PAMARSE-345007 format. One record per residue (C-alpha): x negated, y, z; residue in three letters. Coordinates in steps of 0.1 Angstrom, whole numbers, padded with zeros to 4 digits, always signed. Layout:
// residues N
XYZALA...
END
This chain:
// residues 397
-0971+1427+0744MET-0947+1422+0771ILE-0963+1457+0790ARG-0956+1477+0752LEU-0923+1464+0750LEU-0914+1469+0786ILE-0928+1508+0785SER-0907+1513+0754LEU-0878+1500+0763LEU-0866+1534+0784ILE-0872+1556+0754PRO-0854+1534+0732ILE-0827+1528+0755SER-0820+1570+0758LEU-0826+1575+0724LEU-0797+1549+0717ALA-0772+1563+0742ILE-0783+1599+0727ILE-0773+1583+0691GLU-0742+1570+0703TYR-0727+1603+0721PHE-0735+1622+0690VAL-0719+1598+0664ILE-0690+1596+0687ASP-0690+1631+0685LEU-0691+1637+0648LEU-0664+1605+0643ARG-0639+1619+0668ASP-0642+1654+0648SER-0643+1645+0616GLY-0676+1655+0608LEU-0691+1620+0603TRP-0678+1617+0567SER-0689+1655+0555THR-0721+1670+0542VAL-0729+1677+0580TRP-0724+1645+0594GLY-0747+1630+0561TYR-0773+1657+0572ALA-0775+1649+0610TYR-0776+1612+0597VAL-0808+1624+0569VAL-0824+1641+0595ILE-0824+1616+0626ALA-0837+1589+0603ILE-0864+1613+0592LEU-0872+1618+0626GLY-0877+1584+0637TYR-0896+1578+0605VAL-0918+1604+0611CYS-0924+1594+0647GLY-0938+1558+0637LEU-0957+1576+0605LEU-0977+1597+0635ALA-0983+1569+0656LEU-0999+1552+0624TYR-1023+1581+0611LEU-1030+1599+0646LYS-1062+1578+0653GLY-1074+1576+0615ARG-1100+1606+0612SER-1121+1626+0636SER-1094+1652+0632MET-1055+1656+0630ARG-1044+1662+0596SER-1016+1685+0588PRO-0997+1659+0575LEU-0998+1640+0610THR-0992+1671+0633ASN-0959+1679+0607VAL-0946+1641+0612MET-0952+1648+0651ILE-0934+1680+0649GLY-0901+1666+0628VAL-0905+1639+0656CYS-0900+1662+0682PHE-0878+1691+0662ALA-0853+1659+0656SER-0855+1646+0691PHE-0849+1685+0708VAL-0816+1689+0683GLN-0800+1659+0697LYS-0808+1669+0731LEU-0790+1701+0726ILE-0765+1690+0710LEU-0757+1666+0735ILE-0758+1697+0763LEU-0738+1715+0741LEU-0710+1687+0739ILE-0713+1682+0776LEU-0708+1723+0785GLY-0677+1725+0760TYR-0663+1686+0777ALA-0663+1708+0812ILE-0647+1739+0798VAL-0620+1717+0776ARG-0615+1699+0809SER-0601+1732+0824VAL-0583+1747+0793GLY-0574+1711+0779GLY-0580+1719+0746SER-0592+1693+0721ALA-0629+1694+0704LEU-0617+1707+0670SER-0636+1703+0640TYR-0642+1739+0637ASN-0657+1733+0674THR-0677+1705+0667SER-0694+1722+0635LEU-0704+1754+0652VAL-0719+1730+0680LEU-0737+1709+0655LEU-0752+1745+0631LEU-0762+1757+0670ILE-0782+1724+0673SER-0799+1732+0641PHE-0813+1762+0643VAL-0842+1750+0671PRO-0847+1724+0648LEU-0853+1748+0619VAL-0875+1768+0644ALA-0896+1742+0657MET-0904+1729+0620ILE-0920+1763+0612TYR-0937+1764+0644GLY-0955+1731+0634ALA-0968+1742+0600ILE-0970+1779+0604TRP-0967+1794+0642GLY-0996+1771+0661LYS-1020+1799+0640TYR-1005+1832+0640ARG-1028+1842+0668PHE-1013+1874+0690GLN-1034+1900+0708LEU-1022+1912+0742GLU-1041+1941+0755GLU-1036+1953+0791LEU-1051+1977+0816ASP-1055+1968+0852VAL-1067+1989+0876ALA-1088+1991+0906PHE-1095+2020+0932GLU-1128+1997+0943ASP-1139+1990+0907LEU-1178+1999+0906PRO-1177+2029+0883ASP-1200+2016+0857ALA-1175+1992+0848PHE-1145+2017+0838ASP-1132+2008+0808GLY-1153+1972+0806PHE-1136+1950+0781LYS-1128+1911+0791ILE-1118+1887+0763LEU-1098+1864+0778HIS-1085+1828+0763ILE-1081+1792+0772THR-1065+1762+0765ASP-1082+1753+0729ILE-1071+1718+0731HIS-1088+1710+0700SER-1080+1675+0697GLY-1045+1687+0684THR-1056+1711+0657TRP-1054+1703+0624ASP-1070+1733+0603SER-1105+1750+0606VAL-1092+1777+0581LYS-1065+1780+0607GLY-1087+1783+0641VAL-1111+1808+0622GLU-1082+1831+0623LYS-1083+1836+0665GLY-1121+1833+0658ILE-1116+1866+0635LYS-1094+1885+0661LEU-1114+1875+0688ILE-1148+1892+0669GLU-1130+1920+0663GLU-1121+1932+0697GLN-1164+1942+0705ASP-1155+1927+0741ALA-1180+1934+0772ASP-1176+1896+0781MET-1159+1865+0769ILE-1141+1838+0790VAL-1126+1805+0781PHE-1102+1791+0812THR-1104+1757+0806GLY-1087+1723+0785ASP-1116+1725+0757LEU-1098+1692+0746VAL-1071+1671+0749ASN-1088+1640+0759ILE-1121+1633+0740ASP-1151+1651+0743LYS-1161+1650+0708ASP-1123+1664+0696GLU-1143+1700+0697ILE-1169+1692+0673ASP-1152+1701+0640PRO-1155+1733+0658PHE-1184+1745+0674ILE-1198+1764+0647HIS-1164+1788+0651LEU-1169+1796+0687PHE-1211+1795+0681GLU-1207+1829+0666ARG-1188+1844+0690LEU-1207+1873+0704ASP-1206+1894+0739ALA-1232+1917+0754PRO-1226+1903+0790PHE-1221+1870+0782GLY-1198+1844+0773LYS-1181+1821+0802TYR-1163+1790+0808ALA-1150+1767+0833ILE-1130+1732+0827LEU-1093+1724+0828GLY-1075+1694+0841ASN-1074+1679+0806HIS-1118+1682+0806ASP-1116+1658+0829TYR-1094+1627+0816TYR-1119+1612+0791GLY-1137+1584+0796GLN-1165+1565+0780PRO-1161+1531+0770ARG-1188+1517+0789ASP-1184+1529+0827ARG-1222+1534+0832SER-1227+1559+0808LEU-1196+1584+0824ARG-1224+1608+0838GLU-1237+1609+0805THR-1205+1612+0791TYR-1199+1648+0809TYR-1238+1658+0807ASP-1226+1657+0767ASP-1192+1676+0774LEU-1213+1702+0791TYR-1240+1708+0766ASN-1215+1715+0738LYS-1203+1743+0759PHE-1243+1750+0757VAL-1244+1747+0726LYS-1211+1770+0719MET-1234+1799+0737GLY-1209+1794+0773PHE-1225+1793+0807ASP-1200+1766+0821LEU-1195+1778+0860ILE-1185+1750+0883LEU-1181+1764+0916ASN-1204+1786+0914ASP-1203+1825+0908SER-1226+1846+0884ARG-1238+1882+0887GLU-1225+1910+0862ILE-1251+1938+0863ARG-1243+1968+0847LYS-1268+1996+0856GLY-1270+2000+0894ASN-1234+1986+0898ASP-1223+1950+0894VAL-1192+1927+0898PHE-1190+1887+0908GLN-1176+1864+0882LEU-1163+1833+0905VAL-1158+1798+0882GLY-1141+1772+0902VAL-1134+1734+0885GLU-1097+1726+0882ASN-1075+1726+0912TRP-1037+1722+0902GLY-1008+1717+0927SER-0995+1690+0908GLY-0998+1652+0919ARG-1018+1636+0890PHE-1041+1672+0882PHE-1079+1669+0896PRO-1084+1691+0930LYS-1121+1697+0921ARG-1122+1734+0928GLY-1142+1744+0957ASP-1138+1783+0967LEU-1159+1782+0999ASP-1186+1766+0973VAL-1183+1791+0952ALA-1182+1818+0971THR-1211+1813+0993LYS-1236+1834+0975LYS-1215+1865+0972ILE-1204+1892+0999ARG-1171+1895+1004LYS-1172+1934+0995GLU-1180+1928+0965ASP-1155+1933+0936PHE-1145+1896+0923THR-1132+1882+0894ILE-1119+1844+0898LEU-1120+1820+0866LEU-1093+1797+0878SER-1076+1770+0850HIS-1044+1770+0870ASP-1021+1795+0880PRO-1007+1774+0907SER-1043+1775+0925HIS-1036+1813+0930TRP-1009+1810+0949ASP-1015+1781+0969MET-1055+1785+0974LYS-1069+1821+0963ALA-1040+1847+0983LEU-1050+1830+1014GLN-1089+1830+1010HIS-1111+1852+1030PRO-1129+1868+0995GLN-1106+1894+0981HIS-1099+1880+0944PHE-1092+1916+0925HIS-1087+1898+0895LEU-1078+1859+0888THR-1074+1850+0851LEU-1055+1820+0842SER-1042+1794+0817GLY-1025+1756+0817HIS-0991+1766+0815THR-0991+1772+0776HIS-0959+1793+0777GLY-0943+1758+0773MET-0955+1769+0735GLN-0917+1777+0732PHE-0898+1803+0743GLY-0888+1841+0743ILE-0910+1864+0747ASN-0898+1902+0737LEU-0908+1936+0760PRO-0878+1939+0775PHE-0867+1897+0782PHE-0891+1869+0786LYS-0879+1835+0791TRP-0891+1793+0787SER-0881+1763+0803PRO-0919+1764+0819VAL-0909+1789+0843GLN-0887+1766+0863TYR-0916+1743+0866ARG-0945+1771+0876TYR-0936+1803+0892LYS-0967+1823+0879ARG-0964+1813+0840TRP-0970+1843+0819MET-0985+1878+0821GLY-0999+1897+0846LEU-0984+1892+0884TYR-0995+1913+0914LYS-0995+1905+0953GLU-1013+1915+0980ALA-1036+1936+0967GLY-1051+1911+0937GLN-1039+1903+0901TYR-1036+1872+0885LEU-1034+1870+0844TYR-1015+1838+0831VAL-1029+1835+0795ASN-1004+1814+0775ARG-1032+1796+0757GLY-1048+1796+0722PHE-1041+1758+0714GLY-1013+1739+0714ILE-1010+1702+0730LEU-0980+1676+0728GLY-0955+1695+0702PHE-0981+1708+0676PRO-0967+1741+0670GLY-0955+1771+0686ARG-0918+1788+0687VAL-0914+1825+0700GLY-0951+1818+0724MET-0977+1825+0697SER-1012+1815+0704PRO-1027+1846+0724GLU-1061+1863+0724VAL-1058+1888+0759ALA-1080+1919+0755LEU-1083+1930+0793ILE-1098+1963+0800HIS-1108+1973+0839LEU-1096+2006+0848ARG-1112+2029+0875LYS-1079+2041+0896ALA-1081+2074+0915LYS-1079+2077+0951SER-1048+2080+0968SER
END
């Protein structure tokens, strides 16, 4: 009990400080006794109530309920609104210190209204945004692509995070989008669950439906290692059961190994590694030396690796030339701007390669923004993704 209280002390203190500054702003500017001040107070109270109720309801069923996710979403949105409002106030305070002008009623109202925009967007994302699956289609050309694979279609999904989903029908929208693409191969690059292996159970029948003539392949992500049986002696059985769930869904799980993909007389190598992430607490079990021991250096090779930091820190320096690496992990932070001419997300300040196609040293990396959700149970500006990659034979220069 004492340990729990200590762990709650820091976030409670942080929230108390934020509330003090916001309320002080509303009072000084005259907004406190207006409809806008009342609106802020109502939203703040609603955020705290939703957070407490979500904690109570979260573990009471095998699958998240839509109500629980909405409550978590409102709690998240309320906190982000406070954070943005504080940043706006601090920014204006810096400008004011230079110009000497006071924080007026109208200025305070504008700042408060701006902070309401992400609040509304996040609530929308928690209710509807998480199931608005979007197809990303791209061509990637290689001079040494085996002729038989010119036009070969690889469908790439990642970061299912089944423990956060609250609707089988919602997930089925993404499954139907995948089926419509008629891909030659389907690959999944990790994070099937949040923590526990059984989180995927309500959705196994959906992924079991998927089919591709050249197979379905999968690897593990960092979250797939976090589950633990209550009885430590059953640890091996736990992971055997997790692996069997992949088999039941029809995926060939590749763990530091490779598969030869043959079409006519031509072949390419599909390499899959266990998770390797640069983060301090991320599992580092991916072993490229072991995974490539059965293939030749001249083989055309595609690598499945969950965390894009693995590409920069290990794959680019490896003797094996990985023509194309497929990754996920970042989710595009489930929040940002994704326009053809401008892309931004806070996650780009943590990950150098965070979304889309990258090229370096004659090798490509594609970072998928994910099929599911984690933490904040929604998406704002970063729709869940189904990627369809067309391999093309480039003309020799």
